[in-house]
C-alpha positions as CSV (number, residue, x, y, z in Angstrom):
1,M,-0.6,-22.9,11.7
2,A,-4.0,-24.5,11.5
3,E,-3.6,-24.8,7.7
4,G,-0.3,-26.7,8.1
5,E,-2.0,-29.0,10.6
6,Y,-4.9,-29.6,8.2
7,K,-2.5,-30.3,5.3
8,N,-0.6,-32.9,7.6
9,G,-3.9,-34.5,8.6
10,A,-3.5,-33.5,12.2
11,T,-6.8,-31.6,12.4
12,S,-10.2,-31.4,10.6
13,I,-11.6,-29.0,8.1
14,I,-13.9,-27.8,10.8
15,A,-10.9,-26.7,13.0
16,L,-9.4,-25.0,10.0
17,I,-12.6,-23.1,9.2
18,D,-12.8,-22.1,12.9
19,A,-9.3,-20.8,12.9
20,R,-9.9,-18.8,9.7
21,T,-13.1,-17.4,11.2
22,A,-11.3,-16.4,14.4
23,L,-8.5,-14.7,12.4
24,T,-11.1,-12.7,10.3
25,S,-12.9,-11.7,13.5
26,A,-9.6,-10.5,15.1
27,R,-8.8,-8.5,12.0
28,N,-12.2,-6.9,12.0
29,S,-11.9,-6.0,15.7
30,F,-8.5,-4.4,14.9
31,V,-10.0,-2.3,12.1
32,Q,-12.9,-1.2,14.3
33,A,-10.5,-0.3,17.1
34,R,-8.3,1.8,14.8
35,F,-11.4,3.6,13.4
36,S,-12.6,4.3,17.0
37,W,-9.2,5.7,17.9
38,Y,-9.2,8.1,15.0
39,I,-12.7,9.2,15.7
40,A,-11.8,9.9,19.4
41,L,-8.7,11.7,18.3
42,A,-10.8,13.9,16.0
43,Y,-13.2,14.7,18.9
44,L,-10.3,15.6,21.1
45,E,-8.7,17.9,18.5
46,K,-12.0,19.6,18.1
47,A,-12.4,20.0,21.8
48,V,-8.9,21.6,22.2
49,G,-9.4,23.6,19.0
50,R,-6.3,22.5,17.2
51,Y,-4.6,19.5,15.6
52,L,-2.4,17.6,17.9
53,P,1.3,16.9,17.0
54,K,1.6,13.5,15.4
55,K,4.0,12.4,18.1
56,L,1.6,13.4,20.9
57,A,-1.4,12.0,19.1
58,G,0.2,8.6,18.7
59,G,-2.1,6.1,17.1
60,I,-2.6,2.5,16.6
61,G,0.1,0.8,14.5
62,E,2.2,4.0,14.1
């Protein structure tokens, strides 16, 4: 969206860079959250002494 606005002259290069930075930050946060989810799941499985069924375990983006 910001890229289209920039190409049409409706916004500045600064706004475009800010939008790209925000997108990169959001993607990074998503990856960190997914990693934390799987670490927590591994600890839970260790605590109960078995692997959880995939349906029960769920997961981010599954």
